[in-house]
VOGU-3710 file (C-alpha; in Angstrom, 3 decimals, decimal comma):
1> mapteasilg> -51,166/37,240/-9,528  -49,871/37,482/-5,970  -52,071/35,999/-3,257  -54,115/38,487/-1,307  -54,256/38,788/2,447  -57,793/37,387/2,418  -56,794/34,331/0,375  -53,756/33,626/2,539  -55,710/33,873/5,783  -58,634/31,933/4,345
11> nfllppasfp> -56,460/29,138/2,948  -54,555/28,642/6,178  -57,294/29,153/8,748  -60,531/27,881/7,258  -60,129/24,507/5,464  -58,431/22,647/8,331  -60,871/24,145/10,841  -64,106/22,348/9,916  -65,209/19,773/12,461  -65,238/16,758/10,077
21> siislkkftd> -61,649/17,680/9,112  -60,665/17,491/12,765  -62,513/14,294/13,670  -64,893/12,090/11,715  -68,173/10,789/13,124  -66,704/7,260/13,273  -63,673/8,365/15,310  -65,919/10,498/17,509  -68,213/7,566/18,335  -65,151/5,386/19,008
31> lfpralqshp> -64,245/7,758/21,862  -67,318/6,635/23,821  -67,666/3,332/25,690  -68,938/0,511/23,489  -72,314/0,432/25,192  -72,939/4,106/24,338  -71,494/4,227/20,817  -74,830/3,409/19,165  -76,805/5,818/21,345  -78,645/8,493/19,255
41> hvkllyrelq> -77,328/11,290/21,505  -73,765/10,618/20,288  -74,748/11,656/16,753  -76,709/14,570/18,164  -73,695/15,672/20,207  -71,473/15,366/17,117  -73,909/17,503/15,088  -74,057/20,097/17,893  -70,248/20,273/18,031  -70,172/20,529/14,231
51> hqralqidev> -72,685/23,415/14,408  -70,642/25,175/17,132  -67,520/24,775/15,008  -69,338/26,201/11,967  -70,304/29,250/14,048  -66,667/29,671/15,066  -65,594/29,428/11,413  -68,109/32,136/10,541  -66,562/34,344/13,245  -63,106/33,668/11,784
61> kksiaaevrr> -64,397/34,641/8,321  -65,747/37,906/9,758  -62,427/38,519/11,515  -60,565/37,888/8,255  -62,771/40,401/6,447  -62,208/42,953/9,243  -58,447/42,337/9,105  -58,432/42,829/5,327  -60,273/46,143/5,732  -57,865/47,201/8,467
71> gekqrrevvr> -54,899/46,176/6,287  -56,201/48,274/3,378  -56,622/51,237/5,723  -53,080/50,766/7,042  -51,747/50,521/3,483  -53,436/53,832/2,586  -51,989/55,450/5,717  -48,508/54,166/4,869  -48,740/55,514/1,318  -49,965/58,871/2,597
81> srkqfeqesf> -47,240/59,116/5,264  -44,565/58,018/2,743  -45,624/60,759/0,335  -45,608/63,297/3,163  -42,171/62,118/4,301  -40,791/62,325/0,752  -42,101/65,863/0,383  -40,661/66,891/3,754  -37,324/65,186/3,124  -37,069/66,798/-0,332
91> ateneldiri> -37,596/70,211/1,243  -35,130/69,346/4,030  -32,534/68,099/1,521  -32,794/71,305/-0,464  -32,375/73,377/2,690  -29,443/71,201/3,773  -27,766/71,538/0,381  -28,131/75,298/0,524  -26,758/75,447/4,085  -23,781/73,218/3,220
101> eremngmlak> -23,017/75,270/0,161  -23,091/78,488/2,210  -20,821/76,995/4,880  -18,395/75,712/2,248  -18,245/79,110/0,602  -17,539/80,669/4,004  -14,777/78,145/4,697  -13,201/78,678/1,298  -13,001/82,368/2,030  -11,008/81,625/5,226
111> fpakepqglp> -8,375/79,446/3,512  -6,405/80,725/0,575  -6,439/78,541/-2,486  -3,272/76,520/-3,175  -1,491/76,595/-6,438  -2,510/73,625/-8,551  0,088/70,870/-8,404  1,845/69,697/-11,478  1,873/66,092/-12,621  5,298/65,228/-11,109
121> eliesmekac> 4,296/66,550/-7,657  0,995/64,695/-7,837  2,714/61,405/-8,755  5,261/61,892/-5,967  2,567/62,456/-3,313  0,627/59,409/-4,575  3,761/57,224/-4,365  4,429/58,477/-0,824  0,831/57,618/0,149  1,240/54,120/-1,348
131> qdmqaendel> 4,480/53,560/0,594  2,841/54,711/3,833  -0,104/52,397/3,261  2,201/49,455/2,454  4,252/50,057/5,631  1,078/50,195/7,710  -0,206/47,028/6,042  3,089/45,196/6,765  2,951/46,288/10,398  -0,632/45,063/10,740
141> dseanlllsd> 0,295/41,729/9,112  3,145/41,166/11,563  0,868/42,014/14,515  -1,803/39,645/13,195  0,728/36,822/12,738  2,056/37,328/16,263  -1,481/37,262/17,714  -2,348/34,185/15,651  0,766/32,407/16,924  -0,112/33,239/20,529
151> irnvvdnlsd> -3,706/32,051/20,060  -2,519/28,785/18,478  -0,177/28,155/21,405  -2,979/28,734/23,907  -5,359/26,475/21,948  -2,692/23,751/21,668  -2,070/23,913/25,407  -5,781/23,704/26,128  -6,098/20,823/23,652  -3,313/18,968/25,443
161> lrygkfnkpg> -5,183/19,462/28,683  -8,426/18,180/27,178  -6,891/14,992/25,796  -4,629/14,383/28,801  -1,307/14,963/27,039  1,099/16,490/29,510  4,581/17,462/28,433  6,247/17,186/31,854  6,153/14,466/34,459  4,253/15,637/37,496
171> aeetvgaevf> 2,422/18,241/35,404  -0,889/17,149/36,867  -0,245/19,309/39,942  0,316/22,449/37,904  -2,480/21,836/35,419  -4,869/24,176/37,219  -2,372/27,031/37,170  -1,584/26,426/33,496  -5,272/26,347/32,608  -5,893/29,676/34,305
181> sgleqlvhls> -2,789/31,129/32,713  -3,828/29,920/29,273  -7,354/31,232/29,664  -6,055/34,601/30,873  -3,794/34,776/27,801  -6,725/33,928/25,540  -8,921/36,565/27,156  -6,104/39,109/26,922  -5,530/38,304/23,227  -9,208/38,513/22,369
191> s> -9,660/41,921/23,987
//
């Protein structure tokens, strides 16, 4: 059985909240100076704090019960609104289907029907579509490879800069210009 909202809230909020769970009487008395640790008011203060904490726990229990009631009310409202939405959407879908069908019938009346194609014409048009798709795919592959090559060059140049590898003597003076150029290329390639 799945845990309920009340059990989840109760398990996580209530057991660790009791005062003895937070601090024991021994640890509480150790917080006071040694001269006052045996004073009877220390135990009285501990009991008063324990009582105050118990009152707070009771308030949390009441809040949990109120939250559970509110959650049940929300659940009922969600079910009711979902049913209403399903009924409205079913009616809307039917109306939409009817409207689309009417528009399609009107469009079909505007365009004359074509003669059905035979098998050879159908195969020919499918082969032409495959060739067009293959050509487009090849073109995209070549563009992607070119972009990848440019990006690798820019990254290699930036890597050389990072690790201090300069190809030319005296390149230190032009490093700034090369960095900006490389970054501009990278930004241009990424956009």
